[in-house]
C-alpha positions as CSV (number, residue, x, y, z in Angstrom):
1,X,17.1,29.7,0.5
2,X,15.0,26.5,0.7
3,X,16.2,23.8,2.9
4,X,17.6,20.7,1.2
5,X,16.2,17.4,2.5
6,X,17.2,13.8,1.8
7,X,14.8,11.3,3.2
8,X,15.4,7.5,3.1
9,X,12.4,5.3,2.8
10,X,13.3,1.9,4.1
11,X,10.0,0.3,2.9
12,X,9.4,-3.2,4.3
13,X,13.0,-4.1,5.1
14,X,15.2,-5.0,8.1
15,X,14.0,-6.7,11.3
16,X,14.1,-4.8,14.6
17,X,17.8,-5.5,15.4
18,X,19.0,-4.8,11.9
19,X,17.0,-1.5,11.7
20,X,18.3,-0.2,15.0
21,X,21.8,-1.1,14.2
22,X,21.6,0.7,10.8
23,X,20.0,3.7,12.6
24,X,23.0,3.8,14.9
25,X,25.4,3.6,12.0
26,X,23.8,6.6,10.3
27,X,23.5,8.5,13.6
28,X,27.3,8.0,14.2
29,X,28.2,9.0,10.7
30,X,26.1,12.2,10.6
31,X,27.1,13.2,14.1
32,X,30.8,13.0,13.1
33,X,30.1,14.5,9.7
34,X,27.1,16.8,10.1
35,X,25.3,17.8,6.9
36,X,25.6,21.6,6.9
37,X,23.0,22.4,4.2
38,X,20.7,19.4,4.2
39,X,18.3,17.7,6.6
40,X,18.6,14.0,6.7
41,X,15.5,11.9,7.5
42,X,15.0,8.1,7.7
43,X,11.5,6.7,7.3
44,X,11.3,3.3,8.9
45,X,8.7,0.6,9.4
46,X,6.6,1.1,12.5
47,X,8.5,-1.5,14.6
48,X,11.7,0.6,14.5
49,X,10.2,4.0,15.3
50,X,10.5,4.1,19.1
51,X,13.9,2.4,19.2
52,X,15.3,4.5,16.4
53,X,14.0,7.7,18.1
54,X,16.1,6.8,21.2
55,X,19.1,6.1,19.0
56,X,18.8,9.4,17.0
57,X,17.9,11.6,20.0
58,X,19.9,14.9,19.9
59,X,21.5,13.8,16.7
60,X,21.6,15.1,13.1
61,X,19.1,12.6,11.6
62,X,15.3,13.1,11.8
63,X,12.8,10.3,11.9
64,X,9.6,9.5,10.0
65,X,7.0,6.8,9.5
66,X,6.0,5.5,6.0
67,X,2.3,5.8,6.4
68,X,-0.4,6.6,9.0
69,X,-4.1,5.9,9.6
70,X,-6.8,8.4,8.6
71,X,-8.4,8.3,12.1
72,X,-7.0,9.5,15.4
73,X,-8.0,6.4,17.5
74,X,-10.7,3.8,17.8
75,X,-11.6,0.3,16.6
76,X,-9.4,0.2,13.6
77,X,-7.4,-3.1,14.0
78,X,-4.0,-3.0,12.5
79,X,-3.8,0.7,12.0
80,X,-1.4,3.2,13.5
81,X,-2.5,6.8,14.0
82,X,-0.5,10.0,13.6
83,X,-0.8,10.6,17.3
84,X,0.8,7.2,18.0
85,X,3.6,7.9,15.5
86,X,4.3,11.3,17.1
87,X,4.4,9.6,20.6
88,X,7.4,7.5,19.5
89,X,9.5,10.7,18.9
90,X,9.1,10.7,15.1
91,X,8.8,14.1,13.3
92,X,7.7,13.0,9.8
93,X,5.3,10.7,8.0
94,X,5.1,9.8,4.3
95,X,1.6,10.1,2.8
96,X,0.5,9.0,-0.6
97,X,3.5,7.0,-1.7
98,X,2.8,5.3,-5.0
99,X,2.9,1.9,-3.5
100,X,0.1,2.9,-1.1
101,X,-1.9,4.3,-4.0
102,X,-1.3,1.3,-6.2
103,X,-1.3,-1.7,-3.9
104,X,-3.8,-0.4,-1.3
105,X,-6.0,1.8,-3.5
106,X,-5.5,4.9,-1.4
107,X,-7.2,7.7,-3.3
108,X,-6.8,11.5,-3.1
109,X,-9.7,12.0,-0.7
110,X,-8.3,9.5,1.8
111,X,-4.8,11.0,1.5
112,X,-6.2,14.4,2.1
113,X,-7.8,13.2,5.3
114,X,-4.6,11.6,6.5
115,X,-2.6,14.7,5.7
116,X,-4.8,17.1,7.6
117,X,-4.9,14.7,10.6
118,X,-1.1,14.3,10.6
119,X,-0.5,18.0,10.5
120,X,-3.0,18.7,13.2
121,X,-1.1,16.1,15.3
122,X,2.1,18.0,14.9
123,X,3.8,15.8,12.3
124,X,5.5,17.0,9.1
125,X,4.1,15.4,6.0
126,X,6.1,14.2,3.0
127,X,3.3,14.1,0.4
128,X,4.0,12.0,-2.7
129,X,2.6,12.6,-6.1
130,X,3.5,11.3,-9.6
131,X,2.4,9.6,-12.7
132,X,2.5,6.0,-14.0
133,X,4.2,5.0,-17.3
134,X,1.0,5.1,-19.3
135,X,0.2,8.6,-18.1
136,X,3.6,9.8,-19.0
137,X,3.4,8.2,-22.5
138,X,0.0,9.6,-23.2
139,X,1.1,13.1,-22.1
140,X,-1.4,13.4,-19.1
141,X,1.3,13.5,-16.4
142,X,0.7,17.2,-15.7
143,X,-3.0,16.6,-15.4
144,X,-2.5,13.7,-13.0
145,X,-0.1,15.5,-10.7
146,X,-2.3,18.6,-10.7
147,X,-5.3,16.5,-9.6
148,X,-3.3,14.7,-6.9
149,X,-2.2,18.0,-5.4
150,X,-5.5,19.8,-5.8
151,X,-7.6,17.0,-4.3
152,X,-5.0,15.6,-1.8
153,X,-3.2,18.7,-0.6
154,X,-4.6,22.0,-1.6
155,X,-7.5,22.1,0.9
156,X,-4.9,23.0,3.5
157,X,-4.6,26.5,4.9
158,X,-1.5,28.5,4.1
159,X,0.0,28.0,7.6
160,X,-0.6,24.2,7.4
161,X,1.2,24.0,4.1
162,X,4.4,24.9,6.0
163,X,4.3,21.5,7.5
164,X,4.4,19.8,4.1
165,X,7.3,18.6,1.9
166,X,6.2,17.4,-1.6
167,X,8.0,14.5,-3.2
168,X,7.5,14.0,-6.9
169,X,8.0,10.3,-7.8
170,X,7.5,9.3,-11.4
171,X,6.1,5.8,-10.7
172,X,7.6,4.4,-13.8
173,X,11.0,5.1,-12.3
174,X,10.6,3.5,-8.9
175,X,12.5,0.2,-8.5
176,X,12.8,-0.2,-12.3
177,X,16.2,1.2,-12.8
178,X,14.7,3.9,-15.0
179,X,15.2,7.5,-13.9
180,X,13.6,10.7,-15.0
181,X,16.2,12.8,-16.8
182,X,17.3,15.9,-14.8
183,X,15.3,18.0,-17.3
184,X,12.2,15.9,-16.8
185,X,12.5,16.2,-13.1
186,X,13.1,20.0,-13.2
187,X,10.1,20.4,-15.6
188,X,7.7,18.7,-13.2
189,X,9.2,20.3,-10.1
190,X,8.7,23.7,-11.6
191,X,5.2,22.8,-12.6
192,X,4.4,21.8,-9.0
193,X,6.0,25.0,-7.7
194,X,3.9,27.1,-10.1
195,X,0.7,25.3,-8.9
196,X,1.6,26.2,-5.3
197,X,2.2,29.8,-6.4
198,X,-1.2,30.0,-8.1
199,X,-3.0,28.6,-5.0
200,X,-0.9,30.0,-2.1
201,X,1.3,32.8,-3.4
202,X,4.9,33.3,-4.2
203,X,6.3,33.1,-0.6
204,X,4.7,29.7,0.0
205,X,5.9,28.4,-3.3
206,X,9.4,29.7,-2.7
207,X,9.5,28.0,0.8
208,X,8.2,24.6,-0.3
209,X,10.9,21.9,-0.5
210,X,10.1,19.6,-3.5
211,X,12.0,16.3,-3.5
212,X,12.7,13.9,-6.4
213,X,12.0,10.2,-5.8
214,X,12.6,7.5,-8.5
215,X,15.8,5.4,-8.7
216,X,17.9,8.2,-7.4
217,X,21.4,6.9,-6.7
218,X,25.0,8.3,-6.2
219,X,25.7,8.3,-9.9
220,X,22.8,10.7,-10.8
221,X,22.0,12.5,-7.6
222,X,24.3,15.5,-8.0
223,X,23.0,16.3,-11.5
224,X,19.3,15.9,-10.5
225,X,19.8,18.0,-7.3
226,X,21.5,20.7,-9.2
227,X,18.3,21.7,-10.9
228,X,16.8,24.9,-9.4
229,X,13.5,23.5,-8.3
230,X,14.8,20.1,-7.0
231,X,15.4,20.4,-3.3
232,X,16.7,16.9,-2.5
233,X,15.3,13.4,-2.7
234,X,13.1,10.7,-1.3
235,X,15.4,7.7,-1.6
236,X,14.3,4.0,-1.7
237,X,16.8,1.2,-2.4
238,X,19.9,3.3,-2.1
239,X,18.8,4.3,1.5
240,X,19.4,0.8,2.7
241,X,23.2,1.0,2.0
242,X,25.2,3.4,4.2
243,X,27.7,4.3,1.5
244,X,25.1,5.0,-1.2
245,X,22.8,7.0,1.2
246,X,25.7,9.1,2.5
247,X,26.9,9.8,-1.1
248,X,23.4,11.0,-2.0
249,X,23.2,13.3,1.0
250,X,26.6,14.7,0.1
251,X,25.3,15.4,-3.4
252,X,22.6,17.7,-1.9
253,X,25.1,19.9,0.0
């Protein structure tokens, strides 16, 4: 049985004190109410990582960053390498989020380089893929997702793929209040799993957790997570509220 994962992406929210206090709140809750069948991850801004790692140590919540550099070290002012992220105690990094693709023009080639470097550093990668509204409307969403995976991810060796979690995020549903229907989510998740099966075989496809990201909230999480190829969620806005995030985690159990 594949592991269920619910990852909260805090995006650019909360100052240092607010973030560490919220991490402590989640640590306390999930220590007292351990999620038996789901791994809980919080992906924070860089400034929170070291402090949050200390808060979450030996607890039930894993820690990730929201991005990383494509180089290991050097004269790259303002960048943070996967090695630096791992040194804080974090275990995960998000790569290819639609906001990085859209606002910062990160393409599949760059994301491929980041992914390989992060895995070689010992981090687990949450690799995001998904289509914009126009691509969904003109029926090229499968073509887009195939390209993103083939160019951004499928150069990995089979053993390296075990360090990857895929997150499908219909870009038209992020922060818009729109949500892919459970049927739409399942259709794309199955398509992604079939692509992995074609490239890496049945065992790799069966092991791969595929998360849904796109206005997932307590009111729709259980129905989306009930689909056979949906293995949890990458949660944005709802991850900033304890009650909402806890309810979504419980929907994955």
